[in-house]
SESE-56264 format. One record per residue (C-alpha): residue in three letters; x, y, z. Coordinates in steps of 0.02 Angstrom, whole numbers, plus 50000, padded with zeros to 5 digits. Layout:
ALAXYZ;...
***
This chain:
HIS518235500854389;THR518875501254228;THR520625508154165;ALA521495515454000;SER523195511953971;TYR524765517353865;CYS526345509153829;ALA527865517553741;SER529725510953730;SER531125519453684;ALA532975523653710;ARG532455540553790;THR531145540653891;ALA532205538354064;ARG532895555854021;ALA531345564554035;THR530425553954160;ARG531495550954286;ARG531915571254296;LEU529905571554354;PHE530145555054462;SER531555564954543;VAL530865580754605;ALA529105575254672;GLU528725568354824;PRO526975562054910;GLY525755573554956;ALA526395586254833;ARG524635595054749;PHE524635602654587;SER523175606654444;PHE523065611154273;ASP521845616954133;ALA520995603854046;GLY520225616653933;GLN518225613753907;TRP518605600454045;GLY518805611354161;THR520335611454304;VAL520985594454368;GLN521665594654541;CYS523135581954572;GLU523825575254717;ILE525505564454718;THR525065548554820;GLN526765536254764;VAL528415541754713;ASP529845527654665;PRO531305540154595;GLY531735532554417;ARG530275517954413;LEU528525527154456;LEU527495540754482;ARG525675539254542;PHE524485552154580;THR522645556554593;TRP521615565454450;ARG519985572654511;ASN518955583254414;PRO517095579354479;PRO516175566354436;LEU518145558654398;ASP519235553354561;THR520255541754488;THR522355539454477;LEU523675540054347;THR525275530754345;PHE526925533854259;GLU527955516654268;LEU529705514554199;THR530535497854152;PRO532405495254082;GLU532385486553937;PRO533625482053820;GLY534035496953723;GLY532865507153819;THR531645511153933;GLN529815505253927;LEU528435518053985;VAL526975514254049;LEU525445522754081;VAL523915517854173;HIS522245528554205;ASP521225518454347;GLY519535519054449;PHE518465523754318;ASP516615519554362;SER515855511154211;ALA514195513154288;ASP514255531154276;PRO513755535754087;ARG514985552254115;GLN516355540954189;LYS516115528154060;PHE516245543053929;ALA517715551453999;LEU518565533853994;GLN518265529953814;ALA518765548653776;MET520405547853872;GLY520805530553832;GLU520945536153627;GLY521665549953701;TRP523255544453801;ALA523455532653667;LYS523435545953505;ASN524305558653649;ASP525745565953537;ARG526485573453684;LEU526995556253757;PRO528145551653633;ALA528725570553622;LEU529345565853821;LEU530515551653740;ASP531665564553652;
***
């Protein structure tokens, strides 16, 4: 399996992401429209309020895991995003890994969470 990751640091990270972490509960399910890629089905699998949020990301052929982790650091909080579980032997998943890895790194919505 292969991983795509993203990391950002800011004094503002904690406010937005801790709110999300505080309302999430393991077993909760949600979905969202990923445009041309279809609907992504998710289930929260782990929550450590104020520190970690992990959920499944299912959109065939993908059956992966997304983890948001907050770590306090001088002057702020570091947000690390890890999207794990891609099967690099599957050409469709290899393409998804490349596209998502680049997408997470370039995603202008993640820095907006820091505001």
